[in-house]
C-alpha positions as CSV (number, residue, x, y, z in Angstrom):
1,K,0.6,-0.2,-0.3
2,Y,1.5,3.2,-0.9
3,D,1.0,5.4,2.3
4,V,2.6,9.5,1.8
5,A,2.4,9.8,5.7
6,K,3.7,6.5,6.7
7,A,6.4,7.3,4.2
8,K,7.1,10.9,5.6
9,Q,7.0,9.4,9.0
10,L,9.4,6.6,8.4
11,L,12.3,9.1,6.8
12,T,11.6,11.5,9.8
13,E,12.4,8.7,12.0
14,A,15.5,7.7,9.8
15,G,16.9,11.5,10.2
16,Y,15.6,12.8,7.5
17,P,12.8,14.8,8.3
18,N,13.2,16.9,4.7
19,G,13.8,13.8,2.5
20,F,16.9,13.6,0.3
21,K,18.8,13.5,-3.0
22,T,19.6,10.1,-4.8
23,R,19.3,8.6,-8.0
24,I,17.8,6.3,-10.0
25,I,20.0,4.0,-12.2
26,A,18.8,2.3,-15.5
27,Q,19.6,0.4,-18.8
28,A,18.9,2.7,-21.6
29,A,17.3,0.4,-23.9
30,A,16.1,-2.2,-21.9
31,A,14.4,-0.6,-19.1
32,N,10.4,0.5,-19.1
33,H,10.9,4.5,-19.1
34,D,7.4,4.8,-18.0
35,V,7.8,2.6,-14.2
36,I,11.0,4.7,-13.6
37,V,9.5,7.8,-14.2
38,A,6.3,6.7,-12.3
39,L,8.7,5.6,-9.6
40,Q,10.4,8.9,-9.5
41,A,6.8,10.8,-9.1
42,Y,6.2,8.6,-6.2
43,L,9.4,9.4,-4.7
44,A,9.0,12.9,-4.9
45,K,5.4,13.0,-3.2
46,I,7.4,11.3,-0.1
47,G,10.8,14.1,-0.4
48,I,13.0,12.1,-2.2
49,Q,14.4,13.9,-5.2
50,A,15.6,10.9,-7.6
51,D,17.4,11.7,-10.6
52,L,17.0,9.5,-13.5
53,E,20.1,7.9,-14.9
54,F,19.5,5.9,-18.2
55,V,22.8,4.6,-19.4
56,E,24.1,2.5,-22.6
57,Q,24.7,-1.2,-21.4
58,A,28.4,-0.6,-20.8
59,K,27.9,1.7,-18.2
60,Y,25.2,-0.4,-16.8
61,T,27.2,-3.0,-16.6
62,E,30.3,-1.1,-14.8
63,Y,27.6,-0.1,-12.2
64,T,25.9,-3.3,-11.7
65,G,29.3,-5.7,-11.3
66,G,31.4,-2.4,-9.5
67,T,29.9,-0.4,-6.7
68,W,28.1,2.6,-6.3
69,K,27.1,5.0,-3.9
70,N,23.5,6.7,-3.1
71,A,21.7,5.5,-5.9
72,L,18.4,2.6,-6.9
73,I,20.2,0.2,-9.8
74,Y,16.4,-0.8,-11.9
75,A,17.3,-3.7,-12.9
76,S,15.2,-7.1,-14.3
77,I,15.8,-10.0,-12.6
78,S,15.5,-13.3,-15.0
79,Q,12.1,-14.9,-14.0
80,S,12.8,-18.6,-13.2
81,A,10.5,-21.6,-12.4
82,N,13.6,-21.5,-9.8
83,F,13.4,-18.7,-7.9
84,N,16.6,-20.3,-6.5
85,Q,18.3,-20.4,-9.9
86,M,17.4,-16.5,-9.8
87,V,19.0,-15.8,-6.4
88,G,21.9,-17.3,-7.1
89,N,22.7,-15.3,-10.9
90,A,21.8,-12.2,-9.1
91,F,22.7,-12.3,-5.5
92,A,25.1,-14.7,-5.3
93,F,27.2,-14.9,-1.6
94,P,29.8,-13.7,-1.8
95,R,28.3,-11.4,-5.1
96,S,29.5,-10.8,-7.9
97,N,26.9,-8.1,-9.4
98,Y,25.0,-5.7,-7.2
99,K,27.9,-5.4,-4.6
100,S,26.7,-2.1,-3.2
101,N,23.5,-3.8,-1.6
102,A,23.9,-4.8,1.4
103,N,23.2,-8.4,2.0
104,P,20.0,-9.1,4.2
105,P,20.6,-10.2,7.9
106,N,21.5,-14.0,8.0
107,W,21.7,-13.9,4.0
108,E,24.8,-16.6,4.0
109,T,22.8,-19.3,5.8
110,I,19.3,-18.6,3.8
111,Y,21.5,-18.0,0.4
112,N,23.4,-21.5,1.2
113,A,20.2,-23.7,1.6
114,A,18.4,-21.8,-1.3
115,S,21.7,-23.1,-3.2
116,T,22.3,-26.6,-2.3
117,D,18.3,-27.4,-2.3
118,I,18.4,-29.9,-5.2
119,N,15.1,-30.6,-4.6
120,V,13.9,-27.0,-4.7
121,S,11.7,-26.9,-2.1
122,P,8.6,-23.9,-1.8
123,K,10.3,-23.2,1.9
124,T,14.2,-22.4,0.8
125,Q,12.3,-20.5,-2.0
126,Q,9.9,-18.5,0.2
127,D,12.6,-17.5,3.2
128,S,14.8,-16.4,-0.1
129,V,12.3,-14.2,-1.2
130,Q,11.3,-12.9,2.6
131,A,14.9,-12.2,3.5
132,L,15.4,-10.2,0.1
133,T,12.3,-8.1,0.6
134,D,12.1,-7.2,4.5
135,D,15.4,-5.6,4.3
136,V,14.5,-3.9,1.0
137,T,17.5,-5.5,-0.9
138,V,14.6,-5.8,-3.5
139,I,11.8,-3.6,-4.1
140,P,9.4,-5.8,-6.5
141,I,8.0,-3.5,-8.7
142,N,6.4,-5.4,-11.8
143,Y,6.8,-8.8,-13.0
144,E,7.3,-9.5,-16.7
145,A,7.3,-13.1,-18.1
146,D,8.4,-14.7,-21.2
147,E,5.5,-17.1,-22.5
148,W,5.6,-19.3,-25.2
149,V,3.6,-21.0,-27.5
150,V,4.9,-24.0,-29.5
151,S,3.4,-26.6,-31.0
152,D,4.0,-30.4,-30.4
153,K,5.8,-31.3,-33.1
154,L,8.6,-28.6,-32.1
155,M,10.8,-31.0,-30.4
156,D,14.5,-30.5,-28.8
157,S,13.8,-26.5,-28.6
158,G,15.8,-26.3,-25.4
159,I,12.7,-23.8,-24.5
160,G,12.6,-24.0,-20.6
161,T,15.7,-26.0,-20.1
162,R,18.2,-23.4,-18.4
163,G,15.6,-21.4,-16.3
164,A,15.0,-18.2,-18.7
165,G,12.1,-18.1,-20.4
166,S,13.6,-16.7,-23.6
167,Y,16.6,-19.2,-23.8
168,W,16.4,-21.7,-26.9
169,N,18.4,-23.9,-28.7
170,P,17.0,-23.7,-32.7
171,E,20.0,-25.2,-34.1
172,Y,18.6,-28.4,-32.4
173,S,15.3,-28.3,-33.2
174,W,13.7,-30.2,-35.5
175,W,9.8,-30.6,-36.9
176,N,8.3,-34.3,-36.1
177,K,5.3,-34.7,-38.6
C-alpha cells in the first residue's frame, strides 16, 4: 500500500525529515521508462528527489558489476521456475553483481540453503524472497514474464531447460511430422 504519510514518518524517524537526493540508474534500451518516471514521482511525493540516469549497456554493467553510492539500480531479474536459480544469478554469496547492496541479515545461511536445495522446496524459495524483500534489498515493482506458444511437433527446442524463458536451441530443434 502506498502511504505518503507513513513514508514521511519513516523518513523523519530515519533522520531525513526533509527527504534526501538520490539517483535511479537504469538501462537506456532495456528499461521501461514509464515505470521509472512513475517511481520517481512517487518518491518525490514523500520528499525523495531522484535524478534519473539512463545509461548504455556498458555503463550499466560497470555499475552492476562494480559499486555505486546513493542510488537505486532498476534491474530486471530473470524469471525462473526455480527462484533459487535467479537468486544465485543475482545475489550469490559472495556477490559478483550488485556489490553495493548490503546483504540481508543471515543471508549467507539463507543463500546456502537455497542454492544447495536439489528439491527446490517452496520453503527455501520463500525464505529467499522474504529475506530480500523484508530487508529492502529488492523492491518488487513489476513482473514481466516470457511466454511461449509452441506446437507439440517442435522437438528439442531447449525452451525451459535453462531457467530463463527466452533461452532456446534453434540449431538443435526439429519438426516431428
